[in-house]
C-alpha positions as CSV (number, residue, x, y, z in Angstrom):
1,M,60.5,-24.3,-88.0
2,E,59.6,-20.9,-89.5
3,E,61.2,-17.9,-87.9
4,Q,59.3,-14.7,-87.6
5,E,60.5,-11.1,-87.3
6,P,59.9,-9.6,-83.8
7,S,57.3,-6.9,-83.4
8,R,58.8,-3.6,-82.6
9,T,57.6,-1.0,-80.1
10,V,58.9,2.5,-79.7
11,S,59.9,3.2,-76.1
12,E,58.4,6.3,-74.5
13,D,61.6,6.8,-72.5
14,S,64.6,7.4,-74.7
15,S,66.8,7.8,-71.6
16,S,66.6,4.0,-71.2
17,A,69.0,3.8,-74.2
18,Y,71.9,4.9,-72.0
19,N,74.1,2.5,-69.9
20,N,75.5,5.7,-68.3
21,S,75.6,9.3,-69.3
22,S,78.6,8.9,-71.6
23,S,77.7,5.6,-73.2
24,R,76.3,7.0,-76.5
25,T,78.6,10.1,-77.0
26,G,82.2,10.6,-78.0
27,T,84.4,8.5,-80.2
28,S,84.9,4.8,-80.3
29,S,85.8,3.7,-76.8
30,P,84.7,0.7,-74.7
31,E,81.7,2.8,-73.5
32,M,80.7,3.4,-77.1
33,L,80.3,-0.3,-77.9
34,A,76.7,-1.7,-78.3
35,E,75.0,-3.6,-75.6
36,V,75.1,-7.3,-76.6
37,V,72.7,-9.7,-74.9
38,F,73.0,-13.4,-75.5
39,L,69.8,-15.3,-74.8
40,T,70.6,-19.0,-74.3
41,T,69.6,-22.2,-72.5
42,S,71.7,-24.4,-70.3
43,L,69.1,-27.1,-70.5
44,G,70.9,-30.0,-72.2
45,S,67.8,-32.0,-72.9
46,V,67.0,-29.8,-75.9
47,K,70.2,-30.7,-77.7
48,K,69.8,-28.5,-80.8
49,Q,69.3,-25.4,-78.8
50,F,72.0,-26.3,-76.4
51,F,74.7,-27.0,-79.1
52,E,73.7,-23.9,-81.1
53,S,73.9,-21.8,-77.9
54,N,77.5,-23.2,-77.4
55,R,78.4,-22.3,-81.0
56,A,77.1,-18.7,-80.6
57,K,78.8,-18.3,-77.2
58,H,82.1,-19.6,-78.7
59,L,81.9,-16.9,-81.5
60,L,81.2,-14.1,-79.0
61,D,84.1,-15.3,-76.8
62,C,86.5,-15.6,-79.8
63,K,85.6,-12.1,-80.9
64,G,86.3,-10.8,-77.3
65,L,83.0,-9.1,-77.1
66,V,81.5,-8.1,-73.8
67,Y,78.0,-9.5,-73.5
68,Y,75.3,-10.3,-71.0
69,L,74.3,-13.9,-70.8
70,I,70.6,-14.6,-70.0
71,D,69.8,-18.2,-69.3
72,T,66.2,-19.2,-70.0
73,N,66.5,-22.3,-67.8
74,K,64.2,-21.4,-64.9
75,E,65.9,-23.8,-62.5
76,I,69.3,-22.1,-63.0
77,S,67.8,-18.7,-62.7
78,D,66.0,-19.6,-59.4
79,A,69.0,-21.4,-58.0
80,T,71.5,-18.6,-58.6
81,G,69.2,-15.7,-57.7
82,S,69.7,-14.1,-61.1
83,K,67.0,-12.0,-62.8
84,D,67.3,-14.0,-66.1
85,M,63.8,-15.3,-66.1
86,E,62.3,-12.0,-65.0
87,L,64.1,-10.2,-67.9
88,F,63.2,-13.0,-70.4
89,E,59.5,-12.9,-69.5
90,S,59.5,-9.1,-69.7
91,W,61.1,-9.1,-73.2
92,K,58.7,-11.8,-74.3
93,S,55.7,-9.6,-73.3
94,E,57.3,-6.5,-75.0
95,G,57.3,-8.5,-78.2
96,F,60.8,-7.8,-79.6
97,L,62.2,-11.4,-79.3
98,R,62.2,-13.5,-82.5
99,L,59.7,-16.3,-82.5
100,C,59.4,-19.6,-84.4
101,K,56.5,-21.9,-85.2
102,D,56.7,-25.6,-84.8
103,E,54.9,-28.1,-87.1
104,V,51.7,-27.7,-85.1
105,G,51.7,-23.9,-85.2
106,N,52.8,-23.2,-81.6
107,E,55.0,-20.2,-81.2
108,S,58.2,-20.3,-79.1
109,V,61.1,-18.0,-78.6
110,V,64.1,-18.7,-80.9
111,L,67.1,-19.9,-78.8
112,P,69.8,-19.0,-78.9
113,Q,69.2,-15.4,-79.7
114,I,71.5,-12.4,-79.9
115,I,70.2,-8.9,-79.1
116,I,72.3,-5.9,-80.0
117,D,71.2,-2.4,-78.7
118,G,67.7,-3.7,-78.1
119,F,67.2,-5.3,-81.5
120,S,67.2,-9.1,-82.0
121,V,69.6,-9.9,-84.8
122,G,68.6,-13.6,-84.7
123,D,70.1,-16.9,-83.8
124,N,73.6,-18.3,-84.1
125,K,73.3,-18.7,-87.9
126,F,72.5,-15.0,-88.2
127,L,75.3,-14.1,-85.9
128,Q,77.7,-16.2,-87.9
129,D,76.5,-14.6,-91.2
130,L,77.1,-11.1,-89.7
131,E,80.6,-12.2,-88.8
132,D,81.3,-13.9,-92.2
133,D,80.1,-10.7,-94.0
134,G,82.3,-8.5,-91.9
135,D,79.3,-6.6,-90.4
136,L,79.4,-7.8,-86.8
137,D,82.3,-5.5,-85.7
138,Y,80.6,-2.5,-87.3
139,I,77.3,-3.2,-85.6
140,V,79.0,-3.6,-82.2
141,A,80.9,-0.4,-82.8
142,R,77.5,1.3,-83.6
143,I,78.6,2.2,-87.2
144,L,75.9,0.0,-88.8
145,C,72.3,-0.4,-87.9
146,P,71.7,-4.0,-86.5
147,S,68.3,-4.0,-88.4
148,C,68.9,-2.7,-91.9
149,L,72.8,-2.7,-91.9
150,K,72.9,0.9,-93.2
151,E,75.7,3.2,-92.1
152,K,74.8,5.5,-89.2
153,E,76.4,7.8,-86.7
154,P,77.5,6.0,-83.5
155,D,75.6,8.4,-81.2
156,V,72.1,8.3,-82.8
157,L,69.3,6.7,-80.9
158,T,67.1,5.8,-83.9
159,C,68.1,4.5,-87.3
160,P,67.6,7.3,-89.9
161,K,66.8,4.6,-92.6
162,C,64.5,2.0,-90.9
163,N,63.5,4.0,-87.7
164,V,64.5,1.2,-85.3
165,E,65.1,2.6,-81.9
166,Y,68.3,1.6,-80.1
167,K,68.1,0.9,-76.4
168,N,69.8,-0.9,-73.6
169,I,67.5,-3.7,-72.3
170,I,69.5,-4.6,-69.2
171,P,68.2,-2.2,-66.5
172,D,70.9,0.1,-65.0
173,E,70.2,-1.3,-61.5
174,Y,71.2,-4.8,-62.7
175,V,74.5,-3.7,-64.3
176,D,77.6,-4.7,-62.2
177,T,75.5,-6.8,-59.8
178,P,75.1,-10.5,-59.4
179,Y,71.6,-10.3,-60.9
180,V,72.9,-10.6,-64.5
181,R,76.1,-12.2,-65.7
182,R,78.4,-10.3,-68.0
183,F,81.1,-12.1,-69.9
184,C,84.2,-11.3,-72.0
185,Q,86.2,-14.1,-73.7
186,G,84.4,-16.8,-71.8
187,S,85.0,-15.3,-68.3
188,P,82.8,-13.2,-66.1
189,C,83.9,-9.5,-66.1
């Protein structure tokens, strides 16, 4: 399958880039860390996606990163009352998720997929490459741009090199609610 870069749109509302009023100011603190969203599937019948999702989740857990887990399995989303499918469909329509084409030319969303500060960095292989190159910690600390990997100030909302806009994609009203699941080291937090 051939992976495509996501199309990028500039948000009209730059205030959506804030988790709270202090999340993008100050020095390195837990509030300064980037928003990490892990798009996955719990559907075991698609074995490649399922096992790659487990690998990516394991890396995030080993790193001790706090991340939001969005399960694209509609049955799980419906059964738990989560907003996973609502968010997934919204992000698909906004066009910032990475897509791949199958042999016939049909496009589908790459799973698993890791999104950092509103930018899709890719699947578990891209995540592992960022870790192997030593870039993942700097991206999460907001010292490197997740798009172009150039140094930047932690509090900027747009990359000065590639003009990617950083934004939180989990709505404030879903944070700290049962609507989305937040994990740290494999446990809900």
